[in-house]
VOBA-1610 file (N, C-alpha, C; in pm, whole numbers, padded with zeros to 5 digits, always signed):
BEGIN
Met+02928-01184-03946Met+02854-01227-03791Met+02915-01180-03659Ser+02882-01126-03614Ser+02924-01188-03466Ser+02896-01290-03356Leu+02931-01344-03325Leu+02945-01432-03157Leu+02787-01466-03152Leu+02749-01326-03066Leu+02605-01300-03070Leu+02505-01324-03133Gln+02539-01278-03282Gln+02392-01315-03390Gln+02440-01509-03440Gln+02493-01578-03364Gln+02520-01657-03403Gln+02445-01785-03355Pro+02383-01881-03431Pro+02299-01975-03415Pro+02417-02091-03305Leu+02341-02153-03180Leu+02404-02221-03146Leu+02317-02365-03068Glu+02319-02463-03136Glu+02192-02622-03090Glu+02315-02638-02920Leu+02169-02681-02824Leu+02212-02806-02701Leu+02117-02856-02747Arg+02209-03000-02743Arg+02173-03147-02837Arg+02045-03028-02888Ser+01938-03087-02892Ser+01816-03125-03001Ser+01768-02941-02934Val+01771-02878-02910Val+01734-02687-02854Val+01807-02618-02999Arg+01755-02613-03054Arg+01845-02450-03100Arg+01800-02317-03105Leu+01886-02275-03049Leu+01886-02146-03022Leu+01896-02035-03168Asp+01838-01937-03216Asp+01837-01823-03257Asp+01985-01768-03291Asn+01983-01691-03173Asn+02082-01648-03139Asn+02149-01683-03017Arg+02265-01597-02950Arg+02330-01624-02827Arg+02283-01528-02743Ile+02192-01458-02727Ile+02103-01373-02642Ile+02001-01451-02541Val+02026-01397-02425Val+01945-01504-02332Val+01914-01399-02225Ala+01742-01364-02204Ala+01641-01298-02171Ala+01615-01360-02015Ala+01747-01290-01929Ala+01737-01398-01787Ala+01627-01283-01743Pro+01516-01325-01621Pro+01419-01271-01557Pro+01523-01164-01415Thr+01454-01053-01537Thr+01521-00939-01476Thr+01364-00827-01405Ala+01266-00860-01422Ala+01168-00786-01459Ala+01083-00816-01349Thr+01060-00763-01258Thr+00957-00741-01098Thr+00777-00767-01193Gly+00665-00790-01155Gly+00591-00744-01155Gly+00503-00893-01278Thr+00612-00947-01321Thr+00587-01037-01421Thr+00541-01180-01394Ala+00508-01183-01300Ala+00471-01267-01176Ala+00372-01245-01052Ala+00278-01351-00973Ala+00187-01274-00901Ala+00309-01355-00752Pro+00319-01321-00678Pro+00381-01369-00557Pro+00365-01498-00521Asp+00228-01571-00578Asp+00245-01709-00560Asp+00280-01768-00648Gly+00337-01725-00775Gly+00405-01769-00870Gly+00336-01810-01022Thr+00197-01748-00994Thr+00141-01798-01157Thr+00150-01664-01178Ala+00107-01696-01329Ala+00142-01560-01440Ala+00012-01472-01410Thr+00058-01337-01449Thr-00003-01222-01495Thr-00003-01182-01616Glu-00117-01108-01651Glu-00197-01067-01807Glu+00002-00996-01868Ala+00036-00874-01701Ala+00197-00802-01776Ala+00262-00918-01797Gly+00297-01041-01744Gly+00417-01116-01719Gly+00385-01167-01891Leu+00262-01188-01946Leu+00283-01309-02048Leu+00351-01151-02171Ala+00269-01105-02155Ala+00296-00945-02297Ala+00403-00922-02308Tyr+00518-00928-02144Tyr+00618-00940-02107Tyr+00699-01026-02169Tyr+00667-01127-02149Tyr+00750-01228-02241Tyr+00741-01274-02415Gly+00598-01214-02447Gly+00524-01218-02600Gly+00646-01092-02676His+00658-00986-02585His+00719-00892-02633His+00878-00927-02657Leu+00959-01018-02584Leu+01122-01029-02594Leu+01129-01103-02657Ala+01001-01210-02700Ala+01011-01367-02730Ala+01014-01213-02921Gly+00943-01211-02935Gly+00953-01139-03109Gly+01042-00964-03089Ser+01112-00937-03021Ser+01187-00859-03014Ser+01410-00978-03053Gly+01410-01089-03057Gly+01508-01172-03138Gly+01537-01237-03014Val+01512-01261-02857Val+01631-01293-02840Val+01641-01448-02851Gly+01762-01552-02799Gly+01734-01671-02898Gly+01712-01709-02744Leu+01669-01708-02636Leu+01612-01774-02531Leu+01538-01675-02405Leu+01471-01705-02318Leu+01343-01729-02280Leu+01382-01740-02147Asp+01441-01696-02009Asp+01439-01774-01929Asp+01339-01692-01756Ile+01298-01870-01766Ile+01150-01798-01671Ile+01209-01863-01537Ser+01159-01753-01455Ser+01172-01801-01325Ser+01114-01709-01240Gly+01049-01680-01101Gly+01072-01639-00991Gly+01009-01479-01061Asn+01054-01424-01154Asn+01124-01314-01172Asn+01102-01151-01047Leu+01210-01221-00945Leu+01218-01133-00827Leu+01035-01109-00738Cys+00968-01262-00737Cys+00846-01222-00683Cys+00901-01300-00570Gly+01015-01315-00557Gly+01051-01395-00434Gly+00932-01506-00343Tyr+00905-01585-00416Tyr+00875-01701-00406Tyr+00900-01825-00370Asp+00907-01872-00301Asp+00978-02024-00258Asp+00847-02079-00172Gly+00734-02147-00219Gly+00629-02201-00195Gly+00691-02352-00180Pro+00640-02500-00130Pro+00656-02592-00148Pro+00587-02670-00285Gly+00681-02803-00257Gly+00650-02879-00383Gly+00736-02889-00487Glu+00762-02853-00603Glu+00825-02866-00702Glu+00804-02764-00813Ala+00907-02749-00914Ala+00851-02688-01004Ala+00806-02613-01012Trp+00799-02514-00952Trp+00718-02407-00898Trp+00645-02309-01043Phe+00736-02299-01088Phe+00742-02196-01239Phe+00646-02230-01366Ala+00640-02393-01370Ala+00581-02489-01449Ala+00441-02421-01513Pro+00349-02418-01472Pro+00248-02396-01481Pro+00259-02257-01549Tyr+00370-02196-01510Tyr+00366-01993-01591Tyr+00463-02038-01705Cys+00552-02129-01680Cys+00596-02179-01820Cys+00601-02201-01912Arg+00434-02277-01876Arg+00325-02326-01999Arg+00305-02261-02078Leu+00217-02143-01977Leu+00160-02011-02061Leu+00256-01996-02145Ile+00378-01974-02118Ile+00478-01884-02128Ile+00566-01936-02284Arg+00515-02066-02319Arg+00550-02150-02412Arg+00493-02102-02485Asp+00306-02093-02496Asp+00258-02034-02587Asp+00249-01895-02651Val+00371-01794-02627Val+00334-01685-02644Val+00505-01630-02716Ala+00567-01783-02683Ala+00715-01746-02730Ala+00743-01771-02858Gly+00669-01862-02916Gly+00665-01870-03078Gly+00782-01989-03032Ser+00917-02026-03152Ser+00935-02030-03156Ser+01110-02022-03054Val+01056-01934-02962Val+01220-01921-02846Val+01205-02026-02752Pro+01342-02141-02755Pro+01291-02203-02701Pro+01275-02099-02511Val+01291-02205-02400Val+01240-02113-02307Val+01294-02205-02201Val+01317-02165-02060Val+01413-02223-01945Val+01302-02237-01836Cys+01227-02315-01753Cys+01194-02302-01628Cys+01322-02316-01567Thr+01325-02248-01408Thr+01373-02216-01322Thr+01327-02183-01200Gly+01348-02243-01090Gly+01273-02259-00978Gly+01188-02368-00884Gly+01247-02379-00781Gly+01240-02533-00702Gly+01231-02686-00745Ile+01312-02692-00895Ile+01312-02807-00944Ile+01454-02874-00881Arg+01382-02987-00767Arg+01467-03062-00692Arg+01476-03242-00708Ser+01455-03238-00808Ser+01465-03386-00835Ser+01477-03432-01003Ala+01518-03505-01006Ala+01563-03517-01147Ala+01414-03615-01251Asp+01305-03589-01123Asp+01158-03679-01263Asp+01114-03586-01207Ala+01125-03432-01155Ala+01043-03321-01243Ala+01104-03234-01321Ala+01228-03225-01311Ala+01286-03198-01463Ala+01245-03255-01591Glu+01227-03438-01546Glu+01246-03492-01687Glu+01095-03481-01750Met+00969-03424-01655Met+00845-03406-01653Met+00827-03280-01738Leu+00878-03199-01708Leu+00933-03036-01775Leu+00962-03056-01928Leu+01028-03143-01929Leu+01107-03124-02089Leu+00979-03240-02120Arg+00927-03336-02053Arg+00859-03396-02184Arg+00707-03381-02154Gln+00656-03270-02100Gln+00501-03237-02123Gln+00569-03167-02219Gly+00701-03081-02278Gly+00695-02956-02340Gly+00654-02855-02247Ile+00706-02829-02109Ile+00669-02724-02042Ile+00786-02633-02055Cys+00868-02689-02134Cys+01006-02584-02123Cys+01134-02701-02215Asp+01203-02629-02241Asp+01332-02699-02316Asp+01429-02691-02247Leu+01490-02643-02168Leu+01575-02674-02033Leu+01520-02648-01898Val+01554-02675-01875Val+01543-02639-01660Val+01686-02614-01651Gly+01631-02525-01559Gly+01797-02470-01463Gly+01762-02438-01296Ile+01859-02516-01292Ile+01887-02539-01137Ile+02032-02537-01067Gly+01963-02489-00918Gly+02094-02365-00847Gly+02083-02398-00770Arg+01980-02423-00615Arg+02017-02447-00489Arg+02096-02639-00481Pro+02017-02706-00547Pro+02014-02803-00603Pro+02238-02856-00574Leu+02233-02789-00676Leu+02385-02829-00727Leu+02506-02717-00626Leu+02444-02570-00579Leu+02522-02531-00499Leu+02502-02678-00296Glu+02472-02709-00328Glu+02441-02834-00166Glu+02550-02964-00259Val+02607-03049-00366Val+02689-03087-00359Val+02710-03039-00296Gly+02800-03220-00181Gly+02914-03239-00036Gly+02925-03109+00033Lys+02764-03082+00026Lys+02809-03028+00182Lys+02693-03087+00256Arg+02749-03090+00393Arg+02655-03166+00506Arg+02493-03146+00535Gly+02379-03183+00568Gly+02335-03130+00653Gly+02231-03020+00529Gln+02220-03051+00432Gln+02143-02972+00310Gln+02057-02958+00314Ala+01993-02895+00311Ala+01830-02836+00330Ala+01742-02884+00200Tyr+01847-02892+00119Tyr+01744-02906-00023Tyr+01844-03095-00090Thr+01708-03163-00058Thr+01785-03285-00148Thr+01772-03292-00249Phe+01809-03360-00389Phe+01838-03398-00440Phe+01813-03552-00513Asp+01741-03604-00518Asp+01728-03739-00601Asp+01866-03710-00728Lys+01889-03857-00793Lys+01974-03845-00866Lys+02067-03727-00946Met+02085-03703-00783Met+02139-03553-00814Met+02300-03602-00889Asp+02354-03811-00889Asp+02477-03821-00955Asp+02448-03725-01104Leu+02346-03787-01152Leu+02320-03750-01273Leu+02372-03599-01340Phe+02317-03509-01222Phe+02291-03391-01301Phe+02455-03330-01290Val+02490-03372-01186Val+02647-03369-01145Val+02695-03410-01287Lys+02701-03560-01313Lys+02764-03609-01471Lys+02752-03482-01564Cys+02572-03425-01565Cys+02549-03361-01705Cys+02641-03257-01711Val+02650-03174-01625Val+02720-02985-01620Val+02860-03058-01592Gly+02911-03185-01554Gly+03077-03171-01584Gly+03099-03159-01421Leu+03040-03113-01286Leu+03074-03138-01177Leu+03130-03193-01101Thr+03208-03109-01016Thr+03295-03262-00981Thr+03294-03188-00802Pro+03194-03286-00679Pro+03098-03240-00564Pro+03241-03194-00510Thr+03281-03091-00382Thr+03349-03096-00310Thr+03341-03090-00165Lys+03400-03172-00067Lys+03399-03147+00057Lys+03385-02984+00100Gln+03247-02945+00209Gln+03347-02806+00306Gln+03413-02944+00393Lys+03534-02744+00423Lys+03595-02732+00499Lys+03541-02695+00681
//
């Protein structure tokens, strides 16, 4: 069996294989980040095709709105079509509390965090992230100072 086909366990989340369906399709979310029928059908198809993990974000819709966890409502709907395939929610997660809420409510199985991690060690952050030390410790990053 190839490595791609081997299961993987990430703490309590089990992936049947190591293939991640990254958010690459346009038109799977509306400009405001809400679900479309086409988007739900797309992710349902991916889940049924045998991928090990679905990564959900704005799917190139360009949404950068207020608040946090912008695609939580979308992820909640995708959970219904994903079956047993784990779901990652990415987009606008700026606090450990928001990430924790997504996981506790079963909206997703994992969270994707980008910009806040890039801001570690920078001055004049555009994004602030409470409890950043918790995330840094979890992912093993070492904050660095910009010169």
